[in-house]
C-alpha positions as CSV (number, residue, x, y, z in Angstrom):
1,M,3.1,0.6,-12.9
2,P,3.2,1.0,-9.1
3,K,0.1,0.3,-7.1
4,E,-1.9,3.4,-6.2
5,K,-2.1,4.3,-2.5
6,D,-5.1,6.0,-0.9
7,S,-5.6,6.6,2.8
8,R,-9.1,5.1,2.5
9,L,-7.7,1.7,1.6
10,K,-5.6,1.5,4.8
11,R,-8.4,3.0,6.9
12,V,-11.0,0.4,6.0
13,G,-8.4,-2.4,5.6
14,V,-8.9,-3.5,2.1
15,S,-6.1,-4.7,-0.2
16,G,-7.0,-2.5,-3.2
17,F,-9.7,-0.7,-5.1
18,N,-12.9,-2.7,-6.0
19,K,-11.9,-5.5,-3.6
20,P,-14.8,-6.1,-1.1
21,K,-14.0,-7.3,2.4
22,K,-16.1,-8.7,5.2
23,T,-16.5,-6.5,8.3
24,P,-17.7,-8.7,11.1
25,G,-16.9,-6.0,13.7
26,H,-19.1,-3.4,12.1
27,A,-22.4,-2.7,13.9
28,T,-24.7,-2.8,10.9
29,K,-23.0,-3.5,7.6
30,S,-21.4,-6.9,6.6
31,H,-19.0,-5.7,3.9
32,V,-16.9,-2.7,2.8
33,V,-15.3,-1.8,-0.5
34,V,-13.4,1.2,-1.7
35,A,-14.9,1.6,-5.2
36,K,-13.1,3.3,-8.0
37,E,-14.5,4.2,-11.4
38,G,-12.3,6.5,-13.5
39,D,-11.2,9.3,-11.2
40,K,-14.0,8.9,-8.7
41,I,-13.3,7.0,-5.4
42,K,-15.9,6.2,-2.8
43,T,-16.0,4.0,0.3
44,I,-19.2,1.9,0.3
45,R,-20.5,-0.2,3.2
46,F,-23.1,-2.7,2.2
47,G,-25.1,-5.8,3.3
48,Q,-27.0,-6.4,6.4
49,Q,-25.0,-7.9,9.3
50,N,-25.8,-11.5,10.2
51,T,-28.0,-12.0,7.2
52,K,-27.2,-14.7,4.6
53,G,-27.6,-13.9,0.9
54,S,-28.4,-16.7,-1.5
55,P,-25.6,-17.2,-4.0
56,K,-26.5,-19.7,-6.7
57,K,-25.4,-23.2,-5.8
58,K,-25.9,-26.7,-7.1
59,G,-29.0,-28.4,-5.6
60,E,-30.3,-25.2,-4.0
61,S,-33.9,-25.0,-2.7
62,K,-36.7,-23.3,-4.5
63,S,-37.0,-20.7,-1.7
64,D,-33.3,-19.7,-2.1
65,A,-33.8,-19.3,-5.9
66,A,-37.0,-17.2,-5.2
67,R,-35.1,-15.0,-2.6
68,R,-32.4,-14.3,-5.1
69,K,-34.8,-13.6,-7.9
70,S,-36.8,-11.2,-5.6
71,F,-33.7,-9.4,-4.5
72,K,-32.4,-8.9,-8.1
73,A,-35.9,-7.7,-9.2
74,R,-36.3,-5.3,-6.3
75,H,-32.8,-3.8,-6.6
76,A,-32.3,-4.0,-10.4
77,K,-32.5,-0.2,-11.0
78,N,-29.8,0.4,-8.4
79,I,-27.6,-2.6,-9.4
80,K,-27.5,-1.1,-12.9
81,K,-25.9,2.1,-11.5
82,G,-22.6,0.2,-11.4
83,K,-19.6,0.0,-9.1
84,M,-20.4,3.2,-7.2
85,S,-23.6,1.7,-5.7
86,A,-24.0,-0.5,-2.7
87,A,-26.7,-2.6,-4.5
88,Y,-24.1,-3.5,-7.2
89,W,-21.6,-4.8,-4.6
90,S,-24.3,-6.6,-2.6
91,D,-25.4,-8.3,-5.8
92,R,-21.9,-9.4,-6.6
93,V,-20.8,-10.6,-3.2
94,K,-24.0,-11.8,-1.4
95,W,-26.4,-12.8,-4.1
């Protein structure tokens, strides 16, 4: 099956659908993804530029764990919306 082509993929410079990419040159958002769920396709920019998330790592500090827990609690409703929400992608990539 040939890979689908969409002008949005080329415009934002991602390699395919549902493949997030860093955008260091963007003024406000740190990542972009062209999300696809069924027939729906949407370009989503997410993450605050120059702000670190706190992905789980061995020997992390209690404050990093607390930051991650707070983020997930604060955005849980939007994360549950799935691939078509910025919160979902931010949770996967940065937290």
